[in-house]
Every structure is written in structure tokens, then in C-alpha cells.
C-alpha positions as CSV (number, residue, x, y, z in Angstrom):
1,M,0.2,0.1,-0.1
2,A,1.1,3.7,-0.7
3,R,2.2,5.8,2.0
4,I,0.4,9.3,1.3
5,V,0.0,11.9,3.5
6,E,-2.5,15.0,2.5
7,C,-1.2,18.6,3.3
8,I,-3.6,21.4,3.3
9,P,-1.5,24.5,4.0
10,N,-3.2,28.1,4.1
11,F,-1.4,31.1,3.9
12,S,-2.5,34.6,4.1
13,E,-2.8,36.3,0.6
14,G,-5.7,35.6,-1.8
15,I,-5.4,38.8,-3.5
16,N,-2.0,39.3,-5.3
17,K,-1.9,36.8,-8.3
18,E,1.4,36.7,-8.4
19,V,2.5,36.5,-5.1
20,I,0.1,33.5,-4.9
21,E,1.4,31.6,-8.1
22,K,5.3,31.9,-6.8
23,I,4.2,30.2,-3.3
24,V,2.0,27.2,-4.9
25,D,5.3,26.6,-7.4
26,A,7.0,25.6,-4.7
27,I,4.7,22.6,-4.5
28,R,4.8,22.1,-8.4
29,G,8.4,22.0,-8.2
30,T,9.1,19.3,-5.1
31,E,9.3,16.0,-6.9
32,G,7.1,13.4,-5.9
33,I,4.2,15.8,-4.8
34,R,0.6,15.5,-6.3
35,L,-0.8,19.2,-6.4
36,L,-4.7,18.6,-6.1
37,D,-6.1,21.8,-5.6
38,Y,-5.8,25.6,-4.9
39,A,-8.3,28.4,-4.2
40,S,-8.2,32.0,-2.9
41,D,-10.2,34.5,-2.0
42,G,-9.7,38.0,-1.9
43,D,-12.4,38.6,0.8
44,H,-10.7,36.5,3.0
45,N,-7.0,37.5,1.9
46,R,-6.1,34.0,1.8
47,T,-5.2,30.5,-0.1
48,V,-5.8,27.1,0.6
49,V,-3.4,24.8,-1.0
50,T,-4.5,20.9,-1.3
51,F,-1.4,18.3,-2.2
52,L,-0.5,14.6,-1.5
53,G,3.1,13.0,-1.2
54,T,4.7,10.6,0.8
55,P,5.5,11.5,4.6
56,E,8.9,12.4,3.4
57,K,8.2,14.3,0.2
58,V,5.6,15.9,1.7
59,E,8.2,17.5,4.7
60,D,10.3,18.5,1.6
61,A,7.6,20.4,0.1
62,I,6.3,22.2,3.2
63,I,9.8,23.6,4.1
64,S,10.0,24.7,0.3
65,M,6.6,26.4,0.2
66,A,7.3,28.0,3.9
67,R,10.6,29.5,2.3
68,R,8.4,31.2,-0.2
69,V,5.6,32.5,2.0
70,Y,8.3,34.2,4.5
71,E,10.0,35.8,1.4
72,N,6.6,37.2,-0.1
73,I,4.0,38.1,2.5
74,D,4.8,40.5,5.0
75,M,2.2,40.1,8.4
76,R,2.5,44.2,9.3
77,C,0.5,45.1,6.4
78,Q,-1.9,42.3,5.8
79,K,-5.4,42.4,6.3
80,G,-8.4,40.1,5.7
81,A,-11.9,38.9,6.8
82,H,-10.5,35.8,8.0
83,P,-8.9,35.3,11.2
84,R,-5.2,34.6,11.1
85,M,-2.3,34.8,13.2
86,G,1.0,34.0,10.1
87,A,1.9,34.2,7.0
88,L,1.8,30.5,6.6
89,D,-1.0,30.7,9.0
90,V,-1.8,26.8,9.3
91,V,-0.6,23.3,8.0
92,P,-2.4,20.2,9.0
93,F,-1.4,17.0,7.9
94,V,-4.1,14.2,7.3
95,P,-3.3,10.2,6.8
96,I,-5.0,9.0,3.6
97,S,-3.3,5.9,2.7
98,G,-0.5,3.5,4.6
99,V,0.1,6.2,7.4
100,T,-1.0,6.5,11.0
101,M,-2.4,9.2,12.6
102,D,0.8,9.1,14.9
103,E,2.8,9.5,11.8
104,C,1.2,12.5,11.3
105,V,2.1,13.6,14.5
106,D,5.8,13.1,14.5
107,L,5.5,15.0,10.9
108,A,3.9,17.7,12.3
109,N,6.8,17.7,14.7
110,R,9.3,17.5,12.7
111,V,7.8,20.3,10.6
112,G,7.2,22.6,13.6
113,S,11.0,22.1,14.7
114,L,12.4,23.1,11.2
115,I,10.0,25.7,10.4
116,A,11.2,27.4,14.0
117,S,14.6,26.7,13.3
118,K,15.0,27.9,10.1
119,F,12.9,31.0,9.8
120,D,12.1,32.3,13.6
121,V,8.6,31.8,13.7
122,P,6.9,30.3,16.8
123,V,5.0,27.2,16.1
124,Y,1.7,26.0,18.1
125,L,0.7,22.3,17.6
126,Y,-3.1,21.5,17.4
127,E,-5.6,18.7,17.2
128,K,-4.1,15.3,17.4
129,A,-0.6,16.9,17.6
130,A,-1.6,19.3,20.8
131,T,0.7,18.7,23.9
132,V,-1.6,20.1,26.2
133,A,-5.7,20.3,25.8
134,H,-6.4,24.0,25.5
135,R,-4.2,24.2,22.0
136,E,-6.7,21.4,20.6
137,N,-9.0,23.9,19.1
138,L,-7.6,25.9,16.3
139,A,-9.9,28.8,16.9
140,A,-8.4,29.0,20.6
141,I,-4.7,29.4,19.3
142,R,-5.9,31.6,16.7
143,K,-7.5,34.2,19.4
144,G,-6.7,37.7,19.1
145,Q,-5.1,37.1,15.8
146,Y,-1.7,38.3,14.5
147,E,-1.9,41.8,16.1
148,G,-3.0,40.1,19.9
149,F,-0.2,37.8,19.6
150,F,2.7,40.1,20.9
151,E,0.8,40.0,24.1
152,K,-0.9,36.6,24.2
153,I,2.5,35.4,23.5
154,K,3.8,36.4,26.8
155,E,1.3,34.2,28.9
156,D,2.7,31.0,30.4
157,K,-0.2,28.9,28.6
158,W,0.9,30.5,25.2
159,V,4.7,29.5,25.2
160,P,5.3,28.0,21.5
161,D,5.7,24.2,21.3
162,Y,8.9,25.1,19.0
163,G,10.8,28.6,18.8
164,N,11.1,31.6,20.5
165,A,8.1,33.2,23.2
166,K,8.5,36.0,20.8
167,V,6.0,37.0,17.6
168,N,8.0,37.6,14.1
169,A,6.9,40.4,12.7
170,I,6.8,39.6,9.3
171,G,5.8,36.0,9.4
172,G,3.9,36.0,12.7
173,C,3.1,32.8,13.9
174,I,1.9,29.3,12.6
175,A,0.0,26.3,13.8
176,I,0.9,22.6,12.5
177,G,-1.1,19.8,13.5
178,A,-3.0,16.5,12.3
179,R,-6.3,15.7,11.8
180,V,-8.9,13.6,10.0
181,P,-10.5,15.2,6.7
182,L,-12.7,18.2,7.1
183,V,-14.9,20.1,5.2
184,A,-14.5,23.8,4.1
185,F,-18.6,24.6,3.4
186,N,-19.8,28.4,3.4
187,V,-22.9,29.7,3.2
188,N,-24.2,33.0,1.6
189,L,-26.7,35.0,2.9
190,G,-29.0,37.6,0.9
191,T,-28.1,40.7,3.2
192,D,-24.9,42.7,4.1
193,N,-25.2,42.7,7.2
194,L,-22.3,40.9,9.5
195,D,-24.0,41.1,12.2
196,I,-27.0,38.6,11.0
197,A,-23.8,36.4,10.4
198,D,-22.7,36.5,13.2
199,K,-25.6,35.4,15.3
200,I,-26.2,32.6,12.8
201,A,-22.7,31.5,13.0
202,R,-23.0,31.5,17.1
203,S,-26.4,29.5,16.8
204,V,-25.0,27.2,14.5
205,R,-21.5,26.4,15.9
206,S,-20.7,23.8,18.5
207,I,-19.3,26.2,21.0
208,G,-22.4,28.1,21.0
209,G,-24.3,24.9,21.6
210,G,-25.3,24.5,17.9
211,L,-23.9,21.6,16.2
212,R,-21.2,19.1,17.7
213,F,-18.5,19.2,14.8
214,V,-18.9,22.4,13.2
215,K,-17.1,25.9,13.5
216,A,-18.5,29.0,12.4
217,M,-18.1,32.4,12.1
218,G,-19.8,35.4,10.0
219,V,-17.9,37.0,7.4
220,K,-18.3,40.2,5.0
221,L,-18.0,39.5,1.3
222,E,-17.3,43.6,0.1
223,D,-16.9,42.8,-3.5
224,R,-20.3,41.1,-3.8
225,N,-21.7,43.2,-0.9
226,I,-23.3,40.5,0.9
227,S,-22.4,38.7,4.3
228,Q,-21.5,34.6,4.5
229,V,-21.8,31.9,7.6
230,S,-18.2,30.6,7.1
231,M,-18.2,27.0,8.3
232,N,-15.5,23.8,9.2
233,L,-17.3,20.7,9.8
234,V,-14.2,19.1,11.8
235,D,-16.2,15.5,11.2
236,Y,-18.5,15.4,8.5
237,E,-19.6,11.6,9.0
238,K,-21.3,12.8,12.4
239,T,-22.4,16.3,11.0
240,G,-23.2,16.1,7.6
241,I,-23.2,19.1,4.8
242,Y,-26.9,19.0,4.8
243,K,-27.2,19.6,8.6
244,A,-24.9,22.6,8.6
245,F,-26.8,24.2,5.6
246,E,-30.7,23.6,6.9
247,M,-29.4,24.8,10.3
248,V,-28.2,28.1,8.6
249,K,-31.5,28.3,6.7
250,M,-33.7,28.0,9.5
251,E,-31.6,30.6,11.5
252,A,-31.9,33.0,8.9
253,K,-35.5,32.6,8.4
254,R,-35.5,34.2,12.5
255,Y,-33.8,37.4,10.6
256,G,-35.9,37.4,7.3
257,V,-32.7,36.5,5.2
258,P,-33.2,34.3,2.3
259,V,-29.8,31.9,1.7
260,I,-28.6,32.9,-1.9
261,G,-26.0,29.8,-1.9
262,S,-23.5,27.9,-0.8
263,E,-19.6,27.1,-1.6
264,V,-17.1,24.4,-0.7
265,I,-13.4,25.5,-0.2
266,G,-10.6,23.0,-1.4
267,L,-11.4,19.6,-1.6
268,L,-13.8,17.3,0.4
269,P,-14.7,13.3,0.5
270,M,-16.9,12.2,-1.6
271,D,-19.0,10.5,1.1
272,A,-19.4,13.9,2.0
273,L,-21.9,14.9,-0.9
274,I,-23.6,11.5,-1.1
275,Q,-24.9,11.9,2.6
276,S,-26.7,15.5,1.3
277,A,-27.7,13.6,-2.0
278,Q,-29.6,10.5,0.0
279,Y,-31.3,13.4,2.2
280,Y,-32.3,15.9,-0.1
281,L,-33.5,13.2,-2.9
282,Q,-34.6,10.8,0.0
283,I,-32.6,7.9,-2.2
284,E,-33.6,4.5,-0.5
285,D,-30.9,1.8,0.3
286,F,-28.3,3.8,-1.9
287,S,-24.6,2.4,-2.4
288,T,-21.8,3.8,-3.2
289,K,-21.3,0.7,-5.9
290,Q,-24.0,3.1,-7.8
291,I,-21.7,5.7,-8.5
292,L,-20.4,5.2,-12.0
293,E,-16.6,6.7,-11.5
294,K,-16.3,4.6,-8.8
295,R,-16.8,1.6,-9.9
296,I,-14.7,2.3,-13.1
297,W,-11.5,2.5,-10.8
298,E,-12.1,-0.4,-8.5
């Protein structure tokens, strides 16, 4: 069985296409790596990249990418709707084939140590790689964002796992972790009122008493003059896309706001969409063996 790890780094640039391509080229230029996807958003000012390879090749690729990021992004002048604390903001490793979660945790530690030593950037380990319970949740680590981290990092509970307890003014900080696949799913609202999107997000997300495996926040999409409920479904098998979508619709009715669309950021497992098809079409006794493309490649 091939040893395959998926890596989904997020970096804090979604507008400058020249810079984005220069950074993504670091992945393209790493032998043995397959670049699956990259998506940029100007309002979020963020790019999400997805690539695959053996643990060793993935390690080479992400270090090469980190070098490009720190050469081209200056956090002192970066702004965007998406929460962020660093130029290379978050790097998760996901076991796909022939690799265990523990091996991804080891990979997160190796990469964290290298990034701290090579680029003088404080590193925090999260999710399955977290060294203490209060760092498992990425949102808890990133709270306060880049601007707030200059004081936050001085607290004993926020001493980094790797690197000096001092924010790199240009590169910021970084979160590196190991996790199961998640689905980045956003729902667009027919209003420009960010306060409404925030209220809906608070109702939908787990921490607000909503869906157990959903993280959510309100975002303003300036170029479209609408607001959005931006979500991460951290366990789509237990909280499906259709559940999150229906709950956003239900909460939006409270404010007389229509849902006008949705979007998936990056890649997602086929089963996540099959769940929604089964729900909305009320398909009985459905099997993945009925999917033509899946049968072709069996």
C-alpha cells in the first residue's frame, strides 16, 4: 500500500496572483508531490492549497513552500476577513493511505521544529498533535489574531511548542497539526449585515450550543456586498453538510434573510456529498457501488 499524506496549508494572501503563483510553484517544483487544488479568496485574503505525497516528500514540499511564504508575505500590512496569526497560517497533515495518525503527529513535530529553527517563527501544535488540551482547538490558538499575539505569547499558557516566545513581526506565528479530513463549507446570505451572519454562526457552531462538529463565523464579502456564514465541519460523518446547511437556513429565517448560495473551499470526500444527495433526494438503499466513476476505478 502506498504511503500517502495529505497536506492542506493555508497562507495569508488571496489577492496578489503573482505572489500566490510564486508560493504554489514551490509545491509544483517538489518531485514526488501531487498538487490537487488551490483556491484563493480576496475578501478572506487567504489561499488554501491541497497536495499529496509520502511523508518525506510532503515534509520537503512544505518547508520549500514556507520559504516562499516568508519571502513574499509581510504580516505587518496584511488584512483580511478570515482570522489569521501568520503568513503561513496553518498546516494540517491528514493520513490518507498506509500512514497512521501517530505518524502524522510525528510529521507535524518535525516540520514544526524545522520551521521554528529555519525561519524564526513560533510554532503551535494543534488537534491530534496538540501537547496540551487547550491547544487542540485551532480557533483557541488563533484567538486574538496576529495583532493580539504580541501580548498573548507572553502568557505562560501560550509559550510556543517550538521557537522563541516572541512573534516574528513579518511572518507572525503558525499552527501545525494532524487531523482527520474536514469540509470547509460556506453559506452566503442575501444581506450585507455582518451582525446577522455573526448571530447565525454563533447559533450553528458547537461552542454556541449548535452542531457538535461545526466551527463557524460570520464574514463580510465586500466585493459582492453580502455576508456569509463560514464553517469548518471537522467530522463530516457525524455532522453532514446538509445538517449545517439546513440549520443556517433555519436560523436565517429568524432574521428574514434568504440563503442565496453556498460554496466548498478546497477538496472534500465523496461521501460528504453522497450524504447530502441521500438526504435531499430521499434515496432509499443507496450504495456507493452505484456511482459510475467509483466502479470504473475499483
